[in-house]
Structure formats: C-alpha cells, structure tokens
Backbone as numpy.savetxt, mean C-alpha at the origin, in Angstrom:
# Nx Ny Nz CAx CAy CAz Cx Cy Cz
5.22 17.96 5.45 3.95 16.93 6.06 3.41 16.95 7.22
2.47 16.74 7.10 1.29 16.66 8.12 1.83 15.57 9.04
1.79 15.84 10.59 1.54 14.49 11.33 0.27 14.14 12.20
0.27 12.64 12.13 -1.20 12.77 12.72 -1.08 12.87 14.33
-2.08 12.46 14.88 -2.47 12.73 16.29 -1.69 11.97 16.86
-0.73 12.49 17.41 0.18 11.40 18.64 1.23 11.14 18.09
2.04 11.32 17.09 2.42 10.86 16.11 3.55 11.63 15.52
4.78 11.65 15.64 6.31 12.26 15.00 6.22 12.72 13.90
6.41 13.85 13.61 6.37 14.07 11.98 7.32 12.94 11.44
7.24 12.66 10.49 8.09 11.72 8.92 9.77 12.72 9.12
10.54 11.91 8.75 12.26 12.14 9.28 12.26 13.24 7.31
12.73 14.01 7.51 12.85 14.41 6.75 14.07 13.94 5.26
14.59 12.82 5.23 15.95 12.43 4.73 14.98 10.88 3.96
13.59 10.60 4.79 12.71 9.42 4.45 11.89 10.34 3.28
11.11 11.45 3.75 10.36 12.11 2.30 11.15 12.38 1.28
12.46 12.88 1.51 12.88 13.03 0.69 13.43 11.88 -0.52
13.45 10.89 0.45 13.49 9.96 -0.61 12.77 9.55 -1.45
11.43 9.32 -0.42 10.18 9.49 -1.46 9.63 10.20 -2.61
9.96 11.46 -2.64 9.70 12.47 -3.62 11.06 11.92 -4.67
12.53 11.41 -4.01 12.79 10.98 -5.10 12.36 9.30 -5.83
11.90 8.61 -5.03 10.68 7.15 -5.70 10.21 7.85 -6.83
8.88 9.04 -5.81 7.70 8.81 -7.10 8.02 10.30 -7.73
8.71 10.72 -7.55 9.31 11.99 -8.51 8.93 12.80 -8.40
7.67 13.61 -7.37 6.93 14.21 -6.78 6.99 14.02 -5.30
6.45 15.63 -4.77 5.85 15.12 -3.09 4.95 14.59 -2.56
5.41 14.06 -1.60 4.68 12.67 -0.99 3.39 13.66 -0.44
2.13 13.24 -0.41 1.43 14.25 0.40 0.38 13.06 1.46
0.23 13.81 2.30 -0.08 13.44 3.64 0.07 12.18 4.59
1.75 12.44 4.29 2.36 10.61 4.93 2.37 11.12 6.55
2.23 10.42 7.51 2.42 10.20 8.88 3.49 9.56 9.16
3.48 7.87 8.25 4.38 7.19 8.77 5.32 6.54 7.42
6.36 5.77 7.49 6.87 5.38 7.32 6.83 3.57 7.60
5.93 3.06 6.80 4.94 1.88 7.53 5.72 0.25 7.66
6.61 0.46 6.25 7.75 -0.50 6.14 8.98 -0.17 4.78
9.58 -0.77 5.44 10.84 -0.43 4.69 11.66 -1.49 3.69
12.12 -1.24 2.76 12.72 -1.85 1.93 13.71 -2.26 2.78
14.30 -3.98 2.24 15.23 -4.41 2.29 17.04 -3.52 2.47
16.42 -3.08 1.27 17.82 -1.86 0.58 17.98 -0.83 2.10
16.64 -0.58 2.77 16.84 0.20 3.95 16.15 1.44 3.48
15.59 1.85 2.14 14.65 2.70 1.60 13.05 2.79 2.18
12.19 3.78 2.76 10.91 3.61 2.73 10.46 3.06 1.27
9.59 2.03 1.17 8.71 1.37 0.56 7.38 1.49 0.76
7.00 1.28 1.77 5.28 1.55 2.20 5.07 2.85 3.08
4.43 3.89 2.76 3.71 5.36 3.51 2.70 4.51 4.08
2.78 5.39 5.27 1.07 5.40 5.32 0.54 6.41 5.59
-0.61 6.98 5.02 -0.66 8.20 4.76 -2.22 8.66 5.35
-2.62 9.36 5.69 -3.83 10.87 6.17 -4.82 10.43 5.49
-6.64 9.78 5.66 -7.26 9.64 4.90 -8.37 10.71 4.52
-7.47 12.21 4.98 -7.98 13.26 4.20 -6.69 13.70 3.65
-6.20 14.30 2.75 -5.10 14.44 2.29 -5.00 16.51 2.31
-4.05 16.91 2.41 -4.17 18.52 2.96 -4.58 19.48 2.36
-5.03 18.85 0.66 -5.57 20.20 0.11 -7.30 19.57 0.06
-7.63 18.34 1.20 -8.96 18.25 1.57 -9.67 17.37 0.76
-8.91 16.26 -0.27 -8.97 15.05 -0.78 -9.69 13.88 0.04
-10.63 13.59 0.24 -10.45 12.60 0.62 -9.94 11.43 0.12
-9.14 10.27 0.95 -7.95 9.22 0.29 -7.80 7.92 1.18
-8.62 7.47 0.80 -8.64 5.71 1.29 -7.67 5.00 1.21
-6.52 5.47 0.66 -4.90 4.26 0.27 -4.15 5.11 1.06
-4.60 4.25 2.81 -3.53 4.54 3.68 -2.42 3.78 4.00
-2.65 2.88 3.02 -0.83 1.91 2.96 -0.38 2.09 1.32
0.48 2.91 1.19 0.83 3.79 -0.65 2.38 2.86 -0.79
2.01 1.97 -1.62 3.90 1.43 -2.08 4.38 2.54 -2.78
5.54 2.86 -2.23 6.16 3.90 -3.28 7.53 3.39 -3.74
8.26 2.61 -3.63 9.60 2.04 -4.18 8.85 1.44 -5.68
9.87 1.89 -6.93 9.39 1.62 -8.45 9.67 0.88 -8.44
10.67 -0.19 -7.97 10.93 -1.29 -8.29 9.83 -2.03 -7.55
9.45 -1.90 -6.50 8.63 -2.36 -5.97 6.85 -2.54 -6.84
6.48 -1.33 -6.97 5.40 -0.96 -7.82 5.39 -1.18 -9.06
6.78 -1.71 -10.15 7.24 -2.37 -11.05 6.61 -3.78 -10.68
7.03 -4.90 -10.08 6.86 -5.88 -10.17 5.42 -6.33 -9.89
4.57 -5.27 -8.78 3.54 -5.65 -8.54 2.69 -5.28 -9.55
3.04 -4.50 -10.68 2.48 -4.28 -11.77 2.44 -5.29 -12.70
3.50 -5.86 -12.89 4.07 -7.22 -13.82 2.72 -7.89 -13.34
2.52 -8.29 -12.45 1.85 -9.23 -11.65 0.29 -9.24 -11.99
-0.17 -7.34 -12.06 -1.52 -7.23 -12.31 -2.11 -7.75 -13.67
-0.10 -7.33 -14.39 -0.69 -7.55 -15.69 -0.95 -9.35 -16.57
-0.17 -9.81 -15.39 -0.81 -11.49 -16.09 -1.97 -11.87 -15.30
-3.20 -11.29 -15.14 -4.29 -11.82 -14.37 -4.62 -12.13 -12.86
-3.49 -12.43 -12.40 -3.37 -12.26 -10.93 -4.42 -11.62 -10.19
-5.26 -10.56 -10.68 -6.18 -9.88 -9.45 -7.89 -11.12 -9.89
-7.64 -11.37 -11.96 -8.99 -11.59 -12.08 -8.98 -13.16 -11.33
-8.16 -14.45 -11.08 -7.86 -15.06 -10.19 -8.00 -15.07 -9.16
-7.53 -14.28 -7.84 -8.12 -14.20 -6.45 -9.49 -13.60 -6.62
-9.63 -13.09 -7.37 -11.29 -12.79 -7.20 -12.41 -13.81 -7.84
-11.79 -14.87 -8.04 -12.72 -15.59 -9.18 -12.58 -16.78 -7.86
-11.82 -16.67 -6.60 -11.46 -17.93 -5.78 -11.86 -17.20 -4.23
-12.27 -15.45 -4.32 -13.34 -15.57 -3.27 -14.73 -15.67 -3.49
-15.07 -15.96 -4.45 -16.19 -16.38 -5.07 -16.41 -17.96 -4.58
-15.66 -18.51 -4.87 -15.40 -20.05 -4.44 -14.62 -20.61 -3.44
-13.88 -19.54 -2.70 -13.72 -20.29 -0.98 -14.15 -19.77 -0.10
-15.30 -19.98 0.93 -15.76 -19.18 1.85 -14.50 -18.87 3.03
-13.84 -19.97 3.51 -12.52 -19.27 4.15 -11.58 -18.35 3.66
-11.32 -18.04 2.30 -10.49 -16.85 1.89 -11.45 -15.80 1.89
-12.59 -15.23 1.12 -13.22 -14.54 1.17 -13.94 -14.24 2.82
-13.40 -14.66 4.25 -13.71 -14.86 5.75 -12.76 -13.69 5.89
-11.19 -14.31 5.29 -10.18 -13.39 5.67 -9.69 -12.67 5.04
-10.36 -12.40 3.79 -10.26 -11.23 3.33 -11.12 -10.09 3.41
-11.98 -10.73 4.07 -13.46 -9.93 4.50 -12.80 -9.13 5.67
-11.95 -9.97 6.80 -11.18 -9.06 8.07 -10.29 -8.58 7.55
-9.41 -8.77 6.96 -8.49 -7.95 6.11 -9.45 -6.42 6.14
-10.21 -6.60 5.01 -10.69 -4.92 4.90 -11.06 -4.53 6.22
-11.66 -5.25 7.26 -11.96 -4.61 8.34 -10.49 -4.49 8.99
-9.45 -4.93 8.98 -8.51 -4.42 9.57 -7.82 -3.18 9.11
-8.05 -3.05 7.65 -7.36 -1.50 7.21 -8.13 -0.74 7.36
-9.75 -0.44 7.79 -10.49 0.33 8.19 -10.30 1.01 9.70
-9.74 -0.16 10.58 -9.49 0.30 11.77 -8.07 1.09 11.75
-7.21 0.59 10.89 -5.99 0.91 10.63 -6.23 2.05 10.42
-7.05 2.65 9.49 -7.25 3.85 8.82 -7.92 5.24 10.19
-8.84 4.32 10.65 -9.48 4.89 11.62 -8.58 5.51 12.79
-7.66 4.88 13.09 -6.19 5.61 14.00 -6.12 6.63 13.50
-6.30 7.20 12.16 -5.40 8.45 11.42 -6.92 9.81 11.37
-7.68 9.60 11.58 -9.09 10.29 11.38 -9.99 9.49 10.18
-11.11 10.27 10.88 -12.62 9.88 10.17 -12.91 10.59 9.10
-13.31 9.99 7.75 -13.72 10.50 6.80 -14.93 10.19 5.93
-16.09 10.84 6.82 -17.23 10.30 5.96 -17.28 9.83 4.49
-16.81 10.71 3.72 -16.54 10.23 1.85 -16.12 9.01 1.81
-15.54 8.20 3.03 -14.57 6.99 2.29 -15.02 6.17 3.53
-16.26 6.58 4.32 -16.62 5.81 5.64 -16.61 4.20 4.95
-16.72 2.90 5.01 -16.85 1.93 5.06 -16.09 1.11 4.06
-15.68 1.97 3.18 -14.65 1.90 2.10 -13.18 1.63 2.30
-12.36 0.50 1.75 -11.12 0.01 2.15 -10.38 0.49 1.09
-9.52 -0.23 0.29 -9.38 -0.25 -0.62 -8.81 -1.39 -1.78
-8.22 -1.21 -2.40 -7.84 -2.51 -3.60 -9.04 -3.60 -3.66
-10.42 -2.98 -3.76 -11.45 -3.92 -3.63 -11.93 -4.69 -2.53
-11.42 -4.79 -1.39 -11.71 -5.14 -0.45 -13.44 -4.72 -0.08
-13.94 -5.75 0.24 -14.17 -6.79 0.85 -14.34 -8.37 0.04
-14.89 -7.89 -1.47 -15.24 -8.78 -1.99 -14.71 -8.98 -3.51
-13.59 -8.37 -3.93 -12.82 -8.94 -5.00 -11.22 -7.83 -5.26
-11.01 -8.04 -6.19 -9.04 -7.58 -6.09 -8.91 -6.55 -7.04
-8.79 -5.06 -6.25 -8.96 -4.31 -7.59 -7.57 -3.69 -8.15
-6.38 -3.54 -7.00 -5.29 -3.25 -7.00 -4.59 -4.32 -6.19
-3.65 -4.97 -6.50 -2.16 -5.74 -5.46 -1.26 -4.45 -4.90
-1.20 -3.35 -5.44 -0.55 -2.14 -5.10 -1.26 -2.49 -3.30
-1.82 -1.67 -3.16 -2.66 -1.52 -1.65 -2.55 -2.96 -0.98
-3.04 -4.01 -1.35 -3.04 -5.60 -1.23 -1.69 -5.64 -0.19
-0.50 -5.48 -1.51 0.63 -5.57 -0.74 1.11 -4.84 0.50
0.63 -3.55 0.39 1.31 -2.58 0.65 0.72 -2.74 2.51
-0.51 -3.18 2.48 -0.88 -3.46 3.54 -0.35 -4.26 4.41
0.37 -5.99 3.35 0.55 -6.80 3.81 2.17 -6.15 4.89
2.42 -5.65 3.69 3.96 -5.37 4.33 4.35 -4.44 5.70
3.19 -4.05 6.09 2.62 -2.68 6.93 2.25 -3.29 8.35
1.26 -4.47 7.68 0.45 -5.30 9.27 1.46 -6.38 9.42
1.74 -6.81 8.73 2.44 -8.13 8.66 2.11 -9.36 7.76
2.57 -10.37 8.24 1.96 -12.05 7.76 0.75 -12.47 8.04
-0.01 -12.51 7.41 -1.27 -13.45 8.30 -2.63 -12.42 8.10
-2.44 -10.88 8.12 -3.50 -10.09 8.19 -4.59 -9.86 7.05
-3.43 -9.83 5.40 -4.69 -9.69 4.43 -3.99 -11.04 3.64
-4.62 -12.07 3.48 -4.68 -13.03 3.02 -3.99 -12.99 1.16
-4.23 -11.92 0.38 -4.45 -12.05 -0.49 -2.78 -11.01 -0.72
-3.12 -10.13 0.02 -1.61 -9.55 0.10 -0.50 -10.22 0.14
-0.94 -10.89 1.05 0.32 -11.84 1.59 0.96 -12.70 0.08
-0.42 -13.56 -0.64 0.23 -14.35 -1.73 0.57 -13.89 -2.87
0.18 -12.25 -3.25 0.97 -11.59 -4.08 2.23 -10.78 -3.69
2.53 -10.92 -2.52 3.99 -10.67 -1.88 4.89 -12.00 -2.28
4.61 -12.87 -2.26 4.95 -14.67 -2.13 5.55 -14.10 -3.05
4.61 -14.25 -4.68 4.66 -14.09 -6.18 6.32 -13.12 -6.64
6.08 -11.82 -5.52 7.34 -10.65 -6.35 8.69 -11.37 -6.71
9.55 -11.17 -6.92 10.81 -11.48 -6.81 11.63 -10.47 -5.75
12.77 -10.39 -5.76 13.27 -9.83 -4.82 13.61 -8.26 -5.70
12.74 -7.42 -5.35 12.81 -5.90 -5.95 13.72 -5.31 -5.48
14.37 -5.64 -4.67 15.48 -4.61 -4.24 16.80 -5.14 -3.99
17.30 -6.51 -4.86 18.41 -7.11 -4.30 20.01 -6.29 -5.68
19.23 -5.43 -6.45 20.48 -4.84 -7.41 20.57 -3.69 -7.15
19.47 -2.99 -6.60 20.04 -1.19 -6.61 19.02 -0.82 -5.49
19.14 0.20 -4.71 18.04 0.96 -3.70 17.11 1.67 -4.75
16.11 1.93 -3.89 14.87 2.56 -4.49 15.15 3.40 -5.00
16.17 4.26 -4.65 16.20 5.90 -4.64 16.99 5.87 -6.09
17.68 5.17 -6.37 18.81 5.20 -7.45 18.02 4.71 -8.84
16.77 4.68 -8.36 15.69 4.17 -9.63 14.89 5.45 -9.75
14.79 6.36 -9.23 13.66 7.68 -9.96 13.50 7.45 -10.69
11.84 7.89 -11.01 11.13 7.74 -12.91 11.66 6.41 -13.08
11.81 5.22 -12.84 11.79 4.17 -13.47 10.81 3.54 -13.76
10.38 3.11 -15.42 8.55 2.75 -15.60 8.43 1.98 -14.34
7.08 2.39 -14.42 6.28 0.69 -13.23 6.24 1.51 -11.85
6.38 2.84 -12.10 6.08 3.46 -10.83 4.63 3.56 -10.28
4.36 3.35 -9.18 2.81 3.71 -9.02 2.66 5.02 -9.32
1.80 5.30 -9.98 1.43 7.13 -9.89 -0.06 7.77 -8.88
-0.64 6.70 -7.99 -1.38 7.63 -7.26 -0.96 8.25 -6.65
C-alpha cells in the first residue's frame, strides 16, 4: 500500500484484516483511522488518488462488514431522505453539516490535492445526504461533534461488533462494495 507523505505504512496485519473484510485488496490505504471495539480496523483513510490514477473522494472508508451492513439497513429505512429534508429546514444543522464538509476536505487535502475532486467531499455534503457509510466513517475517524449527521447515524446503529470479530464475517451480506 502507498504511504502518504510523513506517514508510516499501514501494518500488514491490518491490511490482511481489511482484505478479509472486503474480500479484495484494499486500495490507496494510508492509515487505519478507526478500530472497531473488537480491535479490527473498521474505517480506513485513503489517498485522494488511488494507485491506478483514479480520483477517489472517499477519504474515510468503512470496511467492517457488520458496520457497513448496519449502515445499509439505516439507508434502506429512509434515514437519508429524512436527514436531507431536515437540512432544508434547520439552518443550524445545515451550517454544522457544511462545516463537516469543510473538515472532510481539509483532512483529505492533508493527503494530497486532486483537481478532479477539488471542492467535492463525499456522502452528499454539504447540501444533502447521499451515503451514510461515508458520514459514519467520518464521524468515527474525526470524533464526535465534527459531522452532526454522521454522529446521528452512528447513534442509531446497533452494537455491530458485539457477537463476532469483523474479520470472522468476511463475505457477509451488506459489505460496502466501494
């Protein structure tokens, strides 16, 4: 994997765990930005340009199959539409979500600048909610209070880690295909 400037390479055991989680080699990984309570990586930080040259705006990438499955369940329940509607009605929420967008862009720019995705964050920020996976991954990585809708989605999730290690469930339905 490619190391970002001034960052040590990701440990091979973490890359192996993520490969088991995703069922494929992870791409452009620069760090494990959050670990599941079971101890396995559950969010990666990725380069804004993948090794094959592809621009990649998803800087925070959820990998745990239980986590991504739980987030997919929220998405199927209409949570994104409700959140998007609230953004249009709640100026304070819209302001905090726009700040999350800025935070996302700032953190991604630490890893490099890619003209094709300049100003584009991920997950629909700053005006809509398009992908809860990205918002939750951002919240887990940045900590509480940075992404208000990611924090809300995270609070809605069950304890995805409670019954098994995330890598024991490789190939489980609901894994995020990105």
